[in-house]
N, C-alpha and C positions, 0 to 999 in steps of 0.2 A: 262534754258530749260520752254516753255510757258505751261500752265495750261493745254492746250489740249492735247499738246502732250505728257506730261506726264500720264495724266488721260489715254490716247490711249494706251500707254505702260502696265500702272498697268491692266487694260482692257483687253490686250491680253494676258498678264503672267495667270491672273484667267479664263481665256476661253481654256486656253491650261493644266490648271490645274484642270476645273471644268467642261467644255466641256457642256451638255446637262442643266444643272444645272443654268449657269450663263445665257444661253439664254432664259431661262424661268423667271429668275431675273427682266431681263429690263421691262419687262410686269408689274411685283411686284411694280417696282421703281420709274422710274422718266419719266412715260409716259410721251410723244409726242401728244399733239395736237394742232392744230390750232384753234381760236375762230373766232364766229360771233358775231358784237357788239351788245351789248344790254344793254343799257343806260336807266337808270331810268330818270324822268326830274328833273328838279333845282337843278342839282349838283352844287356844289360850295366848290372851295378848301379851307381850313381851314389854316386858318395864323398863323403863327410859328410853323408849323408841317413839317419841310423842312426835316428831317432826321429822318423820318419814327414813327409809329406810332402802335408798332408791336400788342399790349392790349390795350382792350378798355372794360370798364365795367360800367353802366349805373345806378344808385340808381333809387327810387322810385319818388324820386322828377325833375327829369331830369338833375340830374347833373353827367354827365359823368368823370371818371377817365383815365389817358390815360397815357402810358409808352413812350417812345422815345429814341431814341438814341441806340440801340442796337446794338453792334458791334458783329458780330457773324463770324467764320467763314467758307471762300468760300464766303461772302453776300459782297457788295460795302459797305463801310462807312466812316465816316469821323473822325475827330479829336473831334469831338465835345462830351462831356461826357451826357450820360444819365440823363433824365429830368423826372418827374412826371406834367400832366397838369392836370387841370379841366377846364370843358365846361359846361355853364348854357344853356341846350337846349331849355330853357322857355326863351333867351336873345334873339332876333331876330339879334342880332350882330353876333352873331356863331364865340367869339372870344375867343379859349381858354386861360388861363391863367394859368403863371408857379406857381408850389407851391413850398412857401418856403420851403427850408430841414435846420435842423438843423448844426450846424457848426462843433460841432463832428464829424458829420458823413462824411465816406472817400466817398466826392464827384469825388474826382480823377479816382478812380479806377470803380465807381459806371456804371452796365452795366445791365441794365433792361430790362426784358424778362417777360413771364406770370407774369400778377395781379390777384389778386382778391379782393374781399369787405366782410366784414362778420361786421353787426351791433348788437350789444351786446343788447337783449331783455330786461336787467334787466333796463341799466342807457341811452341805445340809443347812446352810444358811437361808432364812426365809425371806424375801423381797418380796414388798407390796407397791403395787404400781398404782395410783391412782389420779384419776383424770382430773384437774381442777381448773374453776372459771374463776379467777381472781379478776376482779373489775368487770364478767364479761368476756375476758380472754378467753385460749383455750392454753394448757398446758399438763406436762405430765410428771406428779411427782415420785420420786421413788424414795423408797423407807427401807433401813431392816427392822423385824420383827425381833424385840429382844424378850423372850420369853419370860427371863427368871424376874424381870420386875414388870410385865404386861406393859411396853413400853414400844415407841417408831422414833429408830434414829434417821433422820433425814439425810439421804445420800447425795441427791442432785435435783434439781429441776431441769426438766426439759423441755424443751421449745423449737418449733420449726414453722416454716413458712406454709409447709403441707400439711401441719396437725393445727388449723385455722378452725375448725368447728367440732373438736372430738366429743365424741358422746361418748363411746365405750372399748376397751381394752383387752386383748390378752396377751400375756406377756409368754414368748418361748426362749428366753433366754436371759439371763444376767442383767443383758443391757439391751435386749430386744424385743420387739411388741407387733403387733398390727392391732392397728385402731381404724376406728368409724370416724367419718365426717359425715354430722346426719344433716348438714347444710349445705351449699353451695357457696351462697350470701353469706355475711357475717352484719351489717345491717338489719337491726331487729325489726324495720317493716319488711323489708324485702326475705328475710329468712321466715320471720311468722306468719306472714299473709301472702304476700303475692307467688315466693316459689311454691308452697304449697297448693295454693288454688290453683295454679297453674300446670303444675305435676310436671316438675322440669326433673327430669331422669340424671341429674349432676352431683350427687352425692357418692362419694368413693371410700374404699380402704387405703389404707396406707402401711407399707413396714417400713420399720424402724430399726434402726441398728448406726453403732458409731460410723460404720462403714460406708453405707448406704441408705438413704431414705428416696422411697417411692410410691406410687401409685401402682398396686396390683392389683386394683379390682374396680368397677367403676359402673354405672349406668342405673342406680338404684334412684330410687324417690325421696328415701329415707333411710340411710344404713341406719341401724341402732345398733342394738344388741350383738357381739361376737364372742365366739367362743372354739374351741377347737376339740377335734376328737381322741380320746383317749390315748389311739397310736400317733397321734400327731399328724397324721398325713391328711387331712382334710379341714378346713375352715368353714363356720358354720356362721351366718349373716341374717340377721331378722331385717327384713325392708317394712317397716312398721306402717308406712302409707300403701303399701302393695299388697300387704295380708301377706306374705310368705318367707320362707326362710329359705337363702341360697344353702346349696351344697359346693364347697370348691376344694378343687385339689390343689396341693399344697406341693409346690415343685423345689428342687434340689436348690434352685437360685432366689427359694421364696416367694417366688411368682404363683398365683391364686390362677387356675382355671374352673371356669363353672361346667359344674356336672348336673345340675338340675334346682328346679326349687319345687319347695311342697309348699302347696296352700294351708294357711292356718286359719282363715275366718276370722281373724280376731287382728287388732292392731298389736303386734308383739314387741315386747320393750327388750328386757336382758336375757340372754340365754345360759342355763347352767346345764353340764351335761355330767350325767352319772358315770363315772370312772368305772365301774365294774359291767354295767349293761351298755353304754355308748347312747342311752336314751336321750333325748333333751327335754329339759323344762322350762317354758316360758313365762313371765308372767305379761300379762296383756292387758288390753284396755277396750275393753266390747262395744264401748260408745262414744267416740274420738270428741263430738262434738259436747256432751257432757262433761268431759274431764275438760277440754279448751275452753267452754262456755262456764265453769265452775260457781253451781248455786248448791246452798247450804240445803236447804228443803227438798232439790233435785240431784239427789249428788251422783258422782261417775260410778259404775260398779267395778266390779274385779274378775278376774277369770283365771286361770292356768290350764295352760295346754301341756298338754303331752306328748310327744312323738315317739314311737316305738320302730324300731328297723328303717331308719331313715333313707339307710343305703340301698335297701330293697327297691323291686320295682312297683310293691304297693307297702308304704309306709304307713303305718297305723296313726292315726291323730286322732285323738281324743280331749274331751274336756274333764280335767281332774279336779276342779273348784270351782263356783260361780259363785258371784255375791251383788246385790243389787248395790250395793253402798251402804247395807244398814249396820255392816260389821265389819267394811275394810275398803277405802276407797282408793282408786288407781293403782291397782298394782302395777309392779315393775321389773319385780323377780320371784320364780320361785325356786328352790333349792333342797333335793330331798339327803338325808343321810338316817341310816339305820332306821328304817321305815317311819321317820319323821319328816315334814316339807315344811322349812320356811318359806312365807309368804311376804314379802317388802315392797313397800310401796314409795310412789314420787315424794309425797307430802304428808302422808297419814302415818296410823300406827302399822306393827308388824304383828303376825299369829304365826305362831309356832301347832301344827296339824298333825294327828296321826292319819297315816296312807290307807290305814286299813280299821 
């Protein structure tokens, strides 16, 4: 049975059971919208990133870390295992370099998703946290970045019953982070079909440290990207199915208190924060149906949303980039640095563009 036929049967069954509720849900979940092309100047395709660049984070010195090769249910994928690349944005060659991994690490099952970097203020050690889905499970890998030989030293694997469907992560200490669970269920059918179509607001944000692990925010349709303000006082969470970004105040006990939400008009994935301006940059999916029902003849588009003054009474939300899938499909992250913008995708290639 084809994917479309199967999904149609499921939708019909759910409609019969839930009627009006399901009609309202389609608006909440996989909104369909056609794009007008809105390209940035001097865009170039990055080499070596042919199997996705799901998440990107950039250090203050212009070194970008990129996760590739995500194998995600329902998305096109290859047999290539995940890798972590580094890209020096100050080098005009713009050539991503694969970071060497330790032989003791299980590379065959490595399935990298969201990433985050924490620099230890005491000694400058760079820690890279990577969400990993080996065998469709969820865990977090902690690495040390060894700049001398461009390699990663595996520090530990972090597992916990509250980290059951992790999508993205933001590190706030050498051993502490916030993480989003994008689903409540773990069974593929329940999490992939039933949960989004019933619009169950059961996903959440978890705080993890060696001292305590706790749910600190909940009530999301699908908590996806997460990041933190430059002053570390607020956390931002993208609810991809509700088309908004939540602003949360961080308390001394690491609890999060909702301040407001900002509508973005698209299915936004990962969040990057400009360390100087505090602006938010989001890689988004303007047409969730095309992404979910992937057809190479009618590809999903890409969109970058830019949010300025998010803490003000009138945040400015603008579309910084848009493509109908001819250039780049399924954008998942957008990261600015030095007048350039890196745009990554779930399963397609990556671009580097000039912002002006």
